[in-house]
C-alpha positions as CSV (number, residue, x, y, z in Angstrom):
1,M,0.0,0.0,0.0
2,T,1.3,3.5,-0.9
3,A,2.6,5.4,2.1
4,I,1.0,8.7,3.1
5,N,2.2,11.8,4.9
6,T,1.3,11.3,8.6
7,S,2.1,15.0,9.4
8,M,-0.4,17.2,7.7
9,G,0.3,20.4,5.8
10,L,-1.8,23.6,5.5
11,R,-3.9,22.0,2.7
12,E,-4.8,19.0,4.8
13,W,-5.5,21.1,7.9
14,G,-7.7,23.4,5.8
15,M,-9.7,20.4,4.5
16,L,-10.0,18.9,7.9
17,C,-11.4,22.2,9.4
18,L,-13.8,22.6,6.5
19,L,-15.0,19.0,6.9
20,S,-15.6,19.6,10.6
21,L,-17.6,22.7,9.7
22,L,-19.7,20.8,7.2
23,W,-20.4,18.0,9.7
24,G,-20.7,20.3,12.6
25,G,-23.4,22.3,10.7
26,S,-25.4,19.1,10.2
27,F,-26.5,19.4,13.8
28,F,-28.4,22.6,12.9
29,F,-30.0,21.1,9.8
30,V,-31.0,17.9,11.7
31,G,-32.4,20.0,14.5
32,V,-34.7,21.8,12.1
33,A,-35.7,18.6,10.2
34,V,-36.4,16.4,13.2
35,V,-39.3,18.6,14.2
36,E,-41.4,17.2,11.4
37,L,-39.6,14.1,10.1
38,P,-38.6,10.8,11.8
39,P,-34.8,10.1,12.1
40,L,-34.4,7.3,9.5
41,T,-36.3,9.3,7.0
42,I,-33.9,12.2,7.5
43,V,-30.9,9.9,7.1
44,W,-32.3,8.4,3.9
45,L,-33.2,11.8,2.4
46,R,-29.7,13.0,3.3
47,V,-27.9,10.2,1.4
48,A,-30.5,10.0,-1.4
49,L,-30.4,13.7,-2.3
50,G,-26.7,13.8,-1.7
51,A,-26.3,11.0,-4.2
52,L,-28.4,12.9,-6.8
53,T,-26.2,16.0,-6.2
54,L,-23.0,14.0,-6.8
55,W,-24.4,12.2,-9.9
56,G,-25.0,15.7,-11.3
57,V,-21.4,16.6,-10.7
58,V,-20.2,13.3,-12.2
59,A,-22.3,13.8,-15.3
60,F,-21.1,17.5,-15.7
61,L,-17.5,16.6,-15.3
62,R,-17.9,13.4,-17.4
63,L,-16.0,11.4,-14.8
64,P,-15.4,7.7,-15.7
65,L,-17.0,5.1,-13.5
66,P,-15.4,1.9,-12.3
67,R,-16.3,-1.2,-14.2
68,S,-15.0,-3.9,-12.0
69,P,-17.6,-5.7,-9.8
70,R,-14.9,-6.0,-7.1
71,V,-14.5,-2.3,-6.9
72,W,-18.2,-1.8,-6.6
73,L,-18.3,-4.4,-3.8
74,S,-15.6,-2.5,-2.0
75,I,-17.6,0.7,-2.4
76,L,-20.6,-1.1,-1.0
77,I,-18.7,-2.2,2.0
78,M,-17.4,1.3,2.5
79,G,-21.0,2.7,2.3
80,C,-22.1,0.2,5.0
81,L,-19.2,1.0,7.3
82,N,-19.3,4.7,6.8
83,N,-23.0,5.4,6.4
84,V,-25.5,2.6,6.9
85,I,-24.2,1.1,10.1
86,P,-23.1,4.2,12.0
87,F,-26.0,6.4,10.9
88,S,-28.5,3.7,12.0
89,L,-26.7,3.0,15.3
90,I,-26.4,6.7,16.2
91,V,-30.0,7.5,15.4
92,W,-31.1,4.5,17.5
93,G,-28.7,5.3,20.3
94,Q,-29.7,8.9,20.6
95,T,-33.3,7.8,21.3
96,H,-32.0,6.2,24.5
97,I,-29.2,8.6,25.7
98,A,-28.6,12.3,25.7
99,S,-26.9,14.0,22.8
100,G,-24.1,15.3,25.0
101,L,-23.2,11.8,26.2
102,A,-23.5,10.5,22.6
103,S,-21.0,13.1,21.5
104,V,-18.5,11.9,24.1
105,F,-18.8,8.3,23.0
106,N,-18.5,9.5,19.3
107,G,-15.3,11.2,20.4
108,T,-13.7,7.8,20.9
109,T,-13.5,7.4,17.1
110,P,-9.8,8.5,16.8
111,L,-8.8,6.0,19.6
112,F,-10.5,3.1,17.7
113,T,-9.0,4.3,14.5
114,I,-5.5,4.3,15.9
115,L,-6.0,0.8,17.2
116,V,-7.5,-0.6,13.9
117,A,-4.9,1.3,11.8
118,A,-2.1,-0.2,13.8
119,V,-3.3,-3.7,13.1
120,F,-4.0,-3.3,9.3
121,L,-1.8,-0.4,8.1
122,A,2.0,-0.7,8.2
123,D,2.5,3.1,8.0
124,E,0.1,4.1,10.8
125,R,1.6,2.4,13.8
126,I,0.8,3.4,17.4
127,S,3.2,6.0,18.9
128,A,3.4,7.7,22.3
129,H,2.6,11.1,20.9
130,K,-0.6,9.7,19.2
131,I,-1.8,8.3,22.5
132,I,-1.1,11.6,24.3
133,G,-2.9,13.5,21.6
134,I,-6.0,11.2,21.8
135,V,-6.1,11.6,25.6
136,L,-5.9,15.4,25.3
137,G,-8.4,15.6,22.4
138,F,-10.9,13.4,24.2
139,S,-10.5,15.4,27.4
140,G,-11.2,18.5,25.4
141,V,-14.5,17.0,24.0
142,L,-15.5,16.0,27.5
143,V,-14.7,19.5,28.9
144,M,-16.7,21.2,26.2
145,V,-19.9,19.1,26.5
146,G,-19.6,19.2,30.3
147,A,-18.7,16.4,32.7
148,D,-22.3,16.4,34.0
149,V,-23.3,14.4,30.9
150,L,-21.5,11.4,32.5
151,S,-24.2,11.3,35.1
152,G,-26.2,9.0,32.8
153,L,-23.3,6.7,32.1
154,G,-24.7,3.7,34.0
155,A,-28.2,3.9,32.4
156,N,-29.3,2.8,29.0
157,V,-26.2,0.7,28.4
158,L,-27.5,-0.6,25.0
159,G,-27.8,3.0,23.7
160,Q,-24.2,3.7,24.8
161,L,-23.0,0.5,23.2
162,A,-24.7,1.6,19.9
163,I,-22.8,4.8,19.8
164,L,-19.5,3.1,20.6
165,A,-20.2,0.5,17.9
166,A,-20.8,3.4,15.5
167,A,-17.4,4.9,16.4
168,I,-15.8,1.5,15.8
169,S,-17.6,1.3,12.4
170,Y,-16.2,4.7,11.5
171,A,-12.7,3.5,12.4
172,F,-12.9,0.5,10.2
173,A,-14.3,2.7,7.4
174,A,-11.3,5.1,7.6
175,V,-8.9,2.2,7.5
176,F,-10.8,0.2,4.8
177,G,-11.0,3.4,2.6
178,R,-7.2,3.6,2.3
179,R,-7.4,0.9,-0.4
180,F,-9.1,3.3,-2.8
181,K,-5.9,5.4,-3.2
182,V,-4.2,2.4,-4.9
183,L,-7.1,2.1,-7.3
184,G,-6.7,5.7,-8.4
185,L,-10.5,6.5,-8.3
186,N,-11.6,10.1,-8.3
187,P,-12.9,11.1,-4.8
188,I,-16.1,12.5,-6.4
189,V,-16.8,9.0,-7.9
190,L,-16.0,7.3,-4.6
191,A,-18.3,9.6,-2.7
192,T,-21.1,9.2,-5.3
193,G,-20.8,5.4,-5.2
194,Q,-20.8,5.3,-1.4
195,V,-23.9,7.4,-0.8
196,T,-25.8,5.8,-3.8
197,L,-25.3,2.3,-2.4
198,S,-26.1,3.5,1.1
199,T,-29.3,4.9,-0.2
200,L,-30.3,1.6,-1.7
201,V,-29.4,-0.3,1.5
202,L,-31.2,2.1,3.8
203,L,-34.4,2.4,1.7
204,P,-36.1,-0.8,3.0
205,L,-35.1,-0.1,6.6
206,M,-36.5,3.4,6.4
207,W,-39.7,2.2,4.6
208,V,-40.5,-0.4,7.3
209,V,-39.6,1.5,10.4
210,D,-40.8,5.1,9.5
211,Q,-43.6,4.3,7.0
212,P,-43.1,7.6,5.2
213,L,-46.4,7.5,3.4
214,S,-48.2,8.0,6.7
215,F,-47.0,11.6,7.4
216,S,-47.7,14.8,5.5
217,M,-45.4,17.0,3.4
218,P,-43.0,19.0,5.6
219,G,-42.8,22.8,5.6
220,T,-40.3,25.0,3.7
221,P,-37.7,25.3,6.6
222,V,-37.5,21.5,6.9
223,I,-37.2,21.1,3.1
224,L,-34.4,23.7,3.0
225,A,-32.6,22.0,6.0
226,I,-32.7,18.6,4.2
227,I,-31.3,20.1,1.0
228,A,-28.5,21.8,3.0
229,L,-27.8,18.5,4.8
230,A,-27.6,16.6,1.6
231,V,-25.6,19.1,-0.5
232,F,-23.1,20.4,2.0
233,S,-23.0,17.9,4.9
234,T,-23.1,14.9,2.7
235,A,-22.1,15.5,-1.0
236,L,-19.4,18.0,-0.5
237,A,-18.3,16.5,2.9
238,Y,-17.6,13.1,1.4
239,I,-15.6,14.5,-1.5
240,L,-13.4,16.1,1.2
241,F,-13.4,12.9,3.2
242,F,-11.9,10.8,0.4
243,R,-9.4,13.4,-0.6
244,L,-8.2,13.8,3.0
245,L,-8.1,10.0,3.5
246,A,-5.9,9.6,0.5
247,S,-3.5,12.4,1.5
248,A,-3.4,12.3,5.3
249,G,-4.4,8.8,6.3
250,A,-7.0,7.2,8.5
251,T,-5.7,8.4,11.9
252,N,-5.5,12.1,10.9
253,L,-8.9,11.9,9.2
254,S,-10.5,10.7,12.4
255,L,-9.4,13.9,14.1
256,V,-12.4,15.6,12.6
257,T,-14.4,13.9,15.4
258,F,-12.6,16.3,17.9
259,L,-13.2,19.3,15.7
260,I,-16.9,18.8,15.1
261,P,-18.0,19.9,18.6
262,V,-15.8,23.0,18.2
263,S,-17.4,23.8,14.8
264,A,-20.9,23.3,16.2
265,I,-20.3,25.6,19.2
266,L,-18.7,28.3,17.0
267,L,-21.6,28.1,14.6
268,G,-23.9,28.6,17.5
269,V,-21.9,31.7,18.5
270,F,-21.8,33.3,15.1
271,V,-25.2,32.1,13.7
272,L,-27.4,31.9,16.8
273,D,-25.7,34.6,18.9
274,E,-24.9,32.1,21.7
275,R,-22.1,32.8,24.2
276,L,-19.0,30.8,24.8
277,E,-18.5,29.6,28.4
278,L,-15.1,29.2,30.1
279,R,-15.3,25.4,29.6
280,H,-15.5,25.9,25.9
281,Y,-12.3,27.8,25.8
282,W,-10.6,25.1,27.9
283,G,-12.0,22.4,25.7
284,I,-10.8,24.1,22.5
285,G,-7.4,24.4,24.1
286,F,-7.1,20.7,25.0
287,I,-8.3,19.7,21.5
288,G,-5.8,22.0,19.9
289,L,-2.9,20.5,21.9
290,G,-4.2,17.0,21.1
291,L,-4.3,17.7,17.4
292,L,-0.8,19.1,17.6
293,A,0.5,16.0,19.4
294,I,-1.2,13.5,17.0
295,D,0.2,15.4,14.0
296,G,3.7,14.9,15.4
297,R,4.7,18.6,15.5
298,W,4.7,18.7,19.3
299,H,7.1,15.7,19.4
300,K,9.4,17.4,16.8
301,L,9.5,20.6,18.8
302,R,10.7,18.8,21.9
303,Q,13.6,17.1,20.0
């Protein structure tokens, strides 16, 4: 497998921050949509409309599609690991535990990614500075959401295990996705294939559980929120996801999990005129140190 740069440059950091902004913004869009639509319907509309958007880009740019059934099978596996399994688990888990506690469990994604990458990827071995970075980053997430969310840690164990399983699925997706760099596929084509196959897999589940024909047409704000969720937080986000995965690796890509809470809070400040609390500043500081450590720059400065 082709080696990648484990220390990110400005380009990779820019893509990582933009990706966290796109995924952090999804909380706003989901918050609007969930008022009138059930969760699985939102998830399905997100990937379905995202797929339509990406197919439009593929057609406009006249990008070639893979012909090998084995490649499409790999894309299907990627879609299940990166969309179908975690999306379904997170939606189910958040019906049983608070969103703050869910975000803490979701923050374990980089830890699982480091462990899975160390087993399957020769160029992403475990190192001391990565472990230190993970501890600092996870501490930052915990500080930002507030330690009081852990008060519900002993209850609804199945809901908590569902979010942890989603984090593990994301970790395997990041590691599994490294194979696509060798195939030389365009990130737009990869993103298109992933969300398209995810749409097909999720359709029967959504149809049986939510029974979409039983509820009325949503209002304009919900429709606009779904469109934004599909175009920005799905279509554009997964193009960035595959570009970053190819250039920075699975472990560095998983750092977006630490940045998503930061992006969501900053969007609340600038869009909803919310105020930052002292714990938010501390949390951002811990996350920044964690990112610096995992990237390797902290270790280099000490030498």
